[in-house]
N, C-alpha and C positions, 0 to 999 in steps of 0.2 A: 540689611545688617551692615553697620559701619565698622571702622577699624579702631576707634579710639575710646568708645564709651566703656563703662565698667558695670559689673554685675556682682552677684554673690557667689560666684563659682569657686573662688579660691578659699581653701580651708586647709587644715593641717593634714599632712600625710607622713608616713614613715620616712626616716632619713634616706633610705635607699629606695626610691620610688621607681626608677627606670632600670628594669632588668627583664630578661626573658622569663616569663612566668608571672609577671606583674598583672594586676587586674586592670587591663586596659579598657575593658568594656565599661567598668565603673567610671574611669576617667573620661571616656568619650561621652557618656551620658551626662556627667556633671558639667562638662565644658561645651556641650552641644550649642548652647545659646550664648556662650561667652565671646568676648571680643578678642581679636588676635593679640592685643596688648596684654590682656589678662593671661592668655595661654603662654605668652612669652615670659611674663613675670613668674608664673608658677614653674615653668620649665627651668628658668635660670636659678630659681631657689632650690630646685631638687636635683638638677643634673650635676654630675661630678666632672665630666669632661665633654661638654657639648661641642659640636662642629656644625658648620653650615656647608651645604653643597649648592653651588649655583652654576648655571651655564650662561648667565647674562642675556637670556632671551628677552623678548619684549615684555615689559612690565615687571621683570625680575627685580628691578631697582627698588620697587615698593617693599618687597620682602626683605631685601638687604637693609634698607633704611629702618624698617620695623625691628629687625633683629639687632642691629648695631646700636639702636637707641637703648635697648635693654642690656646689651653686653658689648661695648665698643671693641674689645680686643678679641672677640671670638674668632677662632681660625675659620677662614672662608676657603673651602676647597674648590678649585677650578681645574677641570681637565682641559688643557689646550691641545686638542686633537690635530691642530694645524690646518683645518679646513674652514675656519671662521672667515666671514667677510671682512674687508678692510674697515667697514663701518663698525663692526662689532669690536675689533681690536681697539679702535679709537674710543669707542664708548667705554670699554673696560678701563682704559687709562684714565678717563675722566671720572668714572664712578669710584675707582680706587682712591683717587686724590680727594674727591669731594666728601666721601664717607670715611676716609682714612682707614680703609679695609686692611685687616691682617690677612692678606691674600697668600694662600699656599697653592702654588701652581704645580700641577703634575702633568707630565707629557708622556706620550707613548714611547716605548723603546725604539720604535721605528718611526722616523719623521714622515710627514705627508709626502714629501718629494721622493723619499726612499720607497714608500709603499706604492706610489703611483708608478715608479720606474719598474718595480718588480712585478706588481700585480695588475697594472694597467688602469689604475684609478678606482673610483668608488663603484663597487659592483651593484647589480640590480637588487632591488628589495626582495625579501622572501626567498633567498637562495642561501645555500651553505656558505658561499663565498661572502655574502653580506654579513652573515652571522660571525664568520671569522674576522671580517673587517671591524665590526662593532666591538668584538672582544679585544681586538688589537689596539684600536685607537681610543676607546672610552672605558670599557670595563676593567681592563688590566690596570691602567693608571689609577682609576677610582679605587680598586681593591688595594692597590699599593698604598694609596693615601690612607685608607682606613686601617691598614695593618701598621702603618707608621705612627699615626696619631692616636689610635686605640680609643675612640670615643665611646661613651655609653649612650649618647643621644645624637642623632643625625637630624638636624633641622632642614626642612625643604619647603619650597613655596608652592607645592601642588594644590590644586583646587578640584572640587567635585565635578565642575562643569567642563573640564578639559578633555576628557575622553571616557569611554565606557569602563575601562579598567579602573581609573581613578575614582569614578563615581561609586564603586564598591569598596573603597578604602575608608579611612576615617582620620580624625586628628592624630590619634595615637595608634600606631601599628607596630608590629614586630618587624625589624629590619634584619639585614645580614650583618655579619661580623659581630654578633652579639648585641647589636644596638636596638634602641627603640627609636622609630622614626616619628618625628613630630612635625605636623603641618599646621601652623597657626592660622593660615588663611584658607583652610580647607573648605569651609562653608560659605565663603564669599563668592560673589559673582564677578565676572570680568569687569562690569561697570563699576563695582565697588573699588577695585584695584586701580582702574583708570582715574577715578575721582581722587584717590589717595595720591597718585603721581602728580596730578594737577594741583591739588591742595598744597603739597609740599614742594612744588616747583622742581621736581626731580627730572634729570635727563633720562630719556628712554631710547631704546634701540629698535629702530623700525626695519632694519635690513639685516635679517638673521637667517642662518642656515645651519641645520644640524644634519650632518651626513649619515648619522646612525639611525635617523628617523625617516628622512625623506619627506614624508607627509606630516602636516601639522599635528594631527590627532593620534599619531602612532606613539608607542613607547620605545625608548632607546635601549631598554634592558635593565637599567639600574633598579627599577622598582619590581622587576620580575625575578631577580636573583634572590636566593635564600642563603 
């Protein structure tokens, strides 16, 4: 399945499509074989106040390119937890400039240097200390962003092949803060996204670290909160 073709998935829906209690099962069935560009078109036609969340991980630039082609001025939420690699920070500067992103940066109330000095750095995974760390450096700033921007739709770049939890999700799911989460690239494979990056000559980020996950296929917590 590629990124750019069209199908017959798009059709008329009520004016307020995205709300808790909406018939998401019907939407997921209708768009199961649709292309990401179609899902984006439908979402932009029906969302009242959509936002994007990104962490600028490897291949995330494909999702950002896809979204901003449909809505160039969409707010792009990024939580700068302070533990990114130098390469990631340089990559972000380049992508923001090339895609002209409407970037909205949210940072923890405690800087990385402050946290390290008080708590001794990133704690081991699967401990109460790491749970506190994740809430401090990522979940609190994200929740603050959602409370400030008050979106009805939260667009993200998750795919079914990333981990076991995401495999059980879908294109349209119920999110926190009263949102509907939309993942236009959900049914794509990693190779599809790599081809998109190559086709559009997009810069990618090869040296990335998420301190709230540690391991590549873990969840950081954003998709687990209700």
